[in-house]
N, C-alpha and C positions, 0 to 999 in steps of 0.2 A: 323526605323531600317533597314538597308540594308539586302536584302535576302542573299547575299554572306557572310555577316558577321554572320548571324544566322546559316547558313549551315555549316560554318567553325566551329562554337561553337558546333554544334550537332555532327559533325564528331569527334572532340576531345573528346567529352563526351562519345560516343560509344566506342572509342578506349581505353578510361580510364577504361572501364569495362572489358577489356582483349579481346575484339572482334578484329579480323583481319579487318573486314569491308571494305576491298579493293574494292570489286565489287560495293557495295553501294555507296562508296566514289566517284568512277568513274561516276556513274549514277547521283548522286547529283551534281557534278561539271559540268556534261553536262547540267543538267537542269538550272544551273545559266547561262551558255553560251547562251542557247536558250532564256531564259526570259530577260536577261540583267544584267550585273554586277552592274548597278547603280539603279536597280529597288528595291523599298521598299517592304518589306515582305507583308505588308497590301495591296499593289496595285496589287499583282498577281491575275489574273483573271482565272476563270474556262476555258475560251476558250484558253488561253495560255498554261494551263496545258494539255488540250486535244491535242494541236498541238504537244507538247513534247512527249506525250504518243503515239500518232498515228505514228509519224515518216514518213517513206515512204513505200508504199506498203501495203500488207494485214496484219492483226493483227497476231502476232506470240507470242511465249512464252516470248519474250523480252518485250512485252507490260506489261505483269504481273510482270516481274522483276522491271521495272521502277515504276510501281504503288506501289509495295510493298516498295521500297525504299522511295518513297514520303509519303506513309502512315505512316511509322515510323517517318519521319521528322515532318510531320503535327501533329501527336499525341503528339510530343515533344513540339512543339511551343504552341499548344492549352493548354497543361497541365501547361504551365508556363504563361499563360495569354497574350502572344504576339498577338494573334489573337483569334476570337471567333468561326470562322467556317473554315472548310477545303474546298478548291476549287477542290478537287478531284471529279471525276465523280461518281454520285450515281448509275447509271445503268452500270453494268459490262458486257461486251461482253462475249460470250461463249468462253472458252479457247480452242484453236485448239488441236486436237488430237496429241499426241507425234508420232514422226516419227519411224516406224518400222525399226530396224536395218537391214542393208543389209549384208548378209554373202557371201563374195566373194568365188568363187570356186578357186581351184588351177590354172586352166586355165586362169581365169580372172586375177589372180594375176600375172601370167607370161605376160599376154597382157599389163597390166599396166606398168610393168618394162621395156618391150620392147618399149612402146609408150613414155616413159620418155626420151628416146634417140633421138627421131625424132619429137616430138610434136611441138616444136617451129619453125620448118622449115615451117610450114604452117600458123602460127598465129603471134601475135603481137610481135614486137621487144622488148617491154617493159619487157619481161621475159628473156632477154639475160643474165642477171646477175645471173640466176639460171642455174648453170651448170648441165648438164644431169647426170653426175656421182654423184653429190651431191644429186640430186633429187632421184636418185635410192637408194642411201644409206639411206635417210630419209624414204623412203617408206618401206625399209627393216626393219628399226628400229621400225616403227609403227606396223608392223605386226610380225616381229620376236621376239620383246621384249614386245609387247602389250603396248607401251608407248602412253601417250597422246601427241597430237602435240606440246603443250607448253613444255612439259618435254624434248622432243627430241631437239627442237630448242634452248633450254636453256642449253643444255649440254656444259660444258667446257672441254678443253683438259684433265685436271686433273681428270675429272669425268669418263673418258673412259680408263679403266685399261684393255688393250688388253692381257698382259701376264697372268693376273689373270682371264680373261674372266668375267669381272665384270663392271657394270655401277653404278654410284652413282647418284641417282635422288634427287636433293636438292629442298626444298621449293615447295613441290608438291601442288596439289589442296587443300590438308588438311593441308598444312604448316608443313609437316614432311619430313624427309629425309629417304630414303630407298635404299637398295642395290638390284640390279637386275642381277642375273647371266644370261649369255647369251650363246647360243649354238656354236658349232664349225663353222658351216656355216656362221652364222651371224658375229662371230668374224673374220673370213677370209675376209668377205666383208668389215667390218669396217677397217681392216688392209690395204686393198687395197685402200680404200678411204684416209686413213691417209697418205699413201705413196704419193698418187697423190696430196694431199693437201700440202705435204711438197715440192714436186717438183715445185708446182706452186708458191712457195715462200710466203706462208701465215704465219702469226705469230705462233711461237711455244711456246709463253707465256702460262703458265698453266692455266691462267684465260681467255685466248682467247676462243671464241666460237669454238666448234668442227666442226660444220656444218657452212660453210661460203658461201657467194656469191662470184662472180668472183673477186669483189674488196676487198675481205677479211672482209667484215662486216657481222653481224649476219643476219640470214634468217628472213625475215619479214613474219609474219603469213598470213596476208590478201593476199600478193602477191603469196605465195605458194598455198594458197587455190584456187586462180584463176588459177594458172598454173595447179593444179590438175584436175580442171573441164575440161580443155582442153585436158589433158592427157586421162581422162576417156572417153571422147568423141571419141578421136582418137582410143583408145582401143576398143571401141564398147561396153562398159560396161554400161548398163542402165536398168531401169525398167519402167513399165507403171506408169503414173501419171504426176503430175506437176514437174517443175524444183526443187521445195523444196523437193520432194519425191525421188530425185535421189541419188545413192550411195554416201556416204561422206568419207572424210578422216577418221573420227572418227570410221567409220565402219570397218576399218582395225584392230582396237582394239577389237571390237566385234568379228571379225573373228578369231583373235588369241585365245580368250577365247573359243569359240565354237570348233575350230579345236583341241584345247588342251583337251577339255572334251571328244570329239569324239575319240581322240587317246587313252585316258585312258580307255574308254569303250572297244575299240578294244583290248587293252592289258590286259583286265580282271582285271584292278585295281579297288580298293575300292574307287569309286568316292566320296562318302561322306567323306571319310577320307582326300581326297586331295583337296577338295573344300576350306578349310580354307588356304591351302598353295597357291592356285590360288588367293584368295582374298588378301593375304598379298603381293603376287607378283605384283598384279595390283595396289596396293597402296590403297585399300579400307579399311574403318573403320569397315566393318561388312560384313558378308557373304551375307546378304540381298541386299547389294549394288552390289555384284558380280552377283547375280541372274539376274539383268537387262541385263547383257551381254550374258547370256546363252539362246539365242533365239533358239527355236526348229526348226531345219532344217530337211529335209527328212533323211540325213545321220545320224544325232543324234538321231532321233526317231527310226531309224532302229536298231542302236546299243543298245539303251535303251530297245527296244522290244525284241531283242535277249537275253539281259541279263535278263530280266524278264522271258522269256520262259525258259531259262536255270535254273533259280532259281525255277520256278514253277514246272518243270519237276523233278528236284532234290528233292524237297519237296514231290512231288507225289510218288516218288519211295520208300518213307519210309512207305507207307501204306501197 
């Protein structure tokens, strides 16, 4: 029995259970490409599996995602008697520590926006299709609306309702649609981009990408992430450690959450009351998911400490 045939069968089975299974489907199809489409299931060797899992470079969390996808597949084929033993490695390496989110300061955010206009003057021509004004708009969306990169680059023209200051985020990480209200400044920036986009002659079809490259096509995630690394270097935003530990695009979303929480503390708002609102805004399924973004920064600790001091002093005055 061909490996590709059984994997297709397994993917169909998992989807029939109501699972989205998209990420695992991608990983399993990549496994077939590495092993070979004509390979028989019984002929897959442990060394070949190790090569697929290892990839290139050091072990990252992606190694464990690939192993998890293969473990489910091999449990399936063994339970049906297709093979007797799994070729997955018995010894599991230590999972690398998760990266601590980087919270950008306001000054660093400004530096990133400034660098977006000039970064490609000194680097590869391959990024020439990424217009500076588009890059700036995308960065503002990630920080100003707390969007995931995939959510921002998947926005269609119909999803950006500027008169109503509202974004429609479709088919999110959890395959739900949500509405994201946006502030006045972000709305103005998006309006300026929309005008420039129209002047450049890009499609005004409602299903066309809102954020486009110079040739009118959708923004490529990998290409934009490479461009951001160059922008970050030009802006001088970095921290100690390896290249893997440097500030990321996704940290703009962390920064949005932390800055919002800090602002609520400063305003004297009931933070516990507003946390569920923030969770819904970010598109999380639970408040516990939102807590991942609430990294303790000195400013946030200071505001929280002041709130506790005020509370303790008030309580003490009752004695």
